[in-house]
N, C-alpha and C positions, 0 to 999 in steps of 0.2 A: 463591517467583517462579515456578516450575516451577506448582505447583498453581493460582496465578492464571491462568497463561497456558497454555492448551491449543492446540494447532497444528491449525489445520482441516485436511479433508481429509488426514489424516497419512495413513492406508492406501491412498488413491486416489493420493497421490503418490508412496510407494512402489513400488507396483505399476507405476506411470507411467514412472517415473525409471530403475525396475530396478536399483538401484546394484549395483556388483560390487568385489569385494575390488581393493584399489590403483587405484582409480579417482579421478580430480582432480575437487573440487566445489568452485564457487561460489555463495554464498549472496547474492543482491543486498540483501535486506531480512531479515537474520539474526533480526531479534529478541532474543528471549531463548534462540534456540537450538533450539526445537521440533522444527522440521524436521531442522536442521542434525545435532542429536545421534543421531537416529536413522540417517540417511544416513552419517553419519561411523562409526557402529559397526559399518555394514557394510564400507563402504571402507576404512577404518584408513589413510587416505592423508592425512595431517595436514599432512604439510611441501608439498604441491602444491595444498592447496586453500585457500579464502579466503571469509573470512565479512565481509559490510560493513552497517554500520547507519550512519545520521546522528545516532539518539539517545544522547546520552553515557551515559544510565542503562543503557542496553542494552549499548552498548560496555563498559563497566566490568564488565558481570555475563558478557559473554562473555568476557574476560580471564580472569575467575576461574574459568569454568565448563571450559573448554576447554586443552589442553597448549599451554605455550610455543611449539611449533614452528609452529603454526596462524595464518596471518597474519589479522589482524582490521585493517578499515580504517573509520576514523572519518569516512565522508565520505557524501554522498547517492550514491543508486546509478550516476547520470549521470556523475559525478566521477570515481567508483572507476573505472567501466568504462573511461573516457579513460586514466587511468593503468594499467589492466592490458593496455589493447590497446596503449598506447605502449612497454610492456614486453615484449611479443609474449608474453603469457601466451595459454594455450587450454586449455579444461576439458573433461572427458567429461561432468558434468551441472552443468546451471545451472538455479536455481530464483529467481521472483522472486513474493515475496506483497506485493502493491500495498495491503494494509488496514492500517489502524493497529490497533497491537496493543494486549491488553487491558490491561497495563501501565499503558499511555498513557492509555487512558480511564479506569481506575480509580484513578491517581493525581489527586486532584481539583485540587492545587495547579496542575498542566498546562494546565487549562482548555478541556478538548477535551469534555466532557461536562456535560450540562445538568442532570445528577442532583445535581450536588452544586454548592456558591457557591463561587466561586474567580474570579481573575482572569481577564479575557479574553487567553489566551496562545495555545495551540493551535500552538505550534512544536513539530516532531519535532526539528529540531536548536536547542538552545537558543544557540547562536552565531550566528542569524540575527538580523537588525535587525527584520525585519516581524513585528508581533503582531497577532492578533484585535481588540485594542485600538485598535491603529491602525485598522484599517480601517471598525470601528464607529463611530469617533468623529470620522475626519478626512475618509474618502471623502465624494464628494458624493452626493446623493439619485439622480442617474443612474446614476454608478458602482456604487452599493449595488444597485441594481434589475437592473442588466445581470449583477452577480454572481451574483443571486438566481435569475436565469431562466437564465444560462448554466450555471453549477455546481451550482445548486441544482435545476435543473427545474422551477422555481416558474411557474405561468402569469403572464402579462405582468402582469395587473391586479392579482393578489395581490403579486408583485414590487414593484411602484411604490407600493402601498399600504404594504407594510410597511419599504420605504427611507422613505418620508415619515413615517411613525409613528417611526422612530429618530432621523431627524433632529430630529425635534420634540423628542424626549425627551433629546437629549443632553445632557452626558456620561452615558453608560452603559458601567461599568467591570467588572463582573461576569457571570459566565454566567447565574446566575437572574435579574439584572434584564433581561438581553435575552431570556431564554426566556419570563419571566413577561409581558414585553410583547406577545413575538409572540401566545403564547397568549391574551392579552385581547383580541387582534383577530381571534382564530380561533374557526371554528365547531368543535365535538366531533368528535374523529376518536380512532380506537384508536391510532394514532400519534402521537407529541408533534409537535403542530404547528412546532415548533422545529427539527426533525430536517434539513429540507430546506436551512435558512439556515445550521445550524451545520455541515453538510456543506459547503456553497459557501463558505463563510468559511473552512473548514479546508483547503480544496482550493488557495484562494488565498495562503493565507499560506505552505503549504509547495511551491508551484509544481507540485503532482502530477501533472496533466495534462501540462506541459509536459516534465517528467522523463522521462514515458512515451514521448511522441512522439520524444524525442533517442533514448531508449534502444532501442526496438524494435530500427530498423536495425540498431544494432551488435551485437547478440546472434548472429547467424549467426557472423560472424568470430569470436568467442571460444569458438566450439565446435571440439571435434576430430571427426574423421570417426566417424560414427555416435553422436556425441554426442547426449544428451538434453536437452529444455528443457522447462520446466513455470512458467506463469504463472499465478497467483492472481488473480482480482479480485473486489471486493466490491460496485459499484455500475454503473449500465449505461454512464458516461461512460467509467469505465476499460476496461469490457469491451468497449465499441464499438470502441477504437483496437485493443486486441489483436485483437478479432474483424477489424477491416478488416485489419490487419498479416497474419493468417493466410491470409485470403481472397486477398489480393496475391500471397502466396507460391505459394498453390496454383494460381493463375491461370498462373504462369511455368512450369507444368509441372516437366520434366526440367531447366529452367533454373534453377530453384529451387534456392538451397542448402539449402533445409527441406524435409523431409517431414512435412503434417501427421499427427499420429497421429488425434486425434478432431475430427470434423467438429462434433459437438455439444458443447458444455461440460460437465464432469462435476460435479455437485454433491453436495452431504453427503445421506447416508441416514439413515431418520428416526433408528437409534440414537442418530447424532452430533448431532442435530438437538435430542434430549432433554438429553444430556450437555453439549452447548455450542451454545445458541441463536444465538450469534453467527456460526454457520457458516452459516444459512439463506440469506444472500444471495452466500455464496463460490461460485466457478465456476474452474473449472480446465480449462486448456488445455495440450496437449503437443504437441509438434514434436521431430524427428529430423534430424540432421544428414546429409546423403547422402552416400554413398562418392563 
């Protein structure tokens, strides 16, 4: 699994968060522990650190990978933050990587990718009720067009056309059925024409943007003085929320609990892009808790 999952911007994360011995660490989207293992190798503070993920496969892997005194929470990151906040926990380092993990994409039965024929699922948390199949087969044409426009950033005309075609061809129960239908109604492109639709559906299934919106204001409250915060995003909708949050913090000046470290997001170097093409859209933003 470690070979399948390559953590993005690892050297940049380590440089920006600058972990030190005995510092506590919170990973809100631990996945398969790529970033966490390297940071915890430095801090060696397992008893005060917490790893969070809502994916059952990831949680089970983390429990096998790390010592038993490390707290691992099987929840979405917003719910986990509320639990930690109520318990009065604070941390020296917090990292949130809002992307879909490589194993999620590569496990064809999860239905995240149009590279494989699989049931339309896309749930990051297998305990959740809503699936991609529900959205594709039960949402109205108007609702689908809104989703494709809002969360896939498709042009309005194309979003309406795709929604109409999907409703006309229902039921659609597999990833390839949906991807092939979209492809048949699209002009040639070097990017698969179903990419934005799959992104839009996945975002809605997992409530991704709502989670981020609710989480961002809580982050400073969970940081210790001089604590460092790192946030990695993978598409413009996520990054816009984080960028606006950082901009708002900057506008408060000395009254802001956070000092923004990098005004422009950090992106992958060419060497990493060759090794891990999925890092091409990753952006890292960093902040520090003021004294």
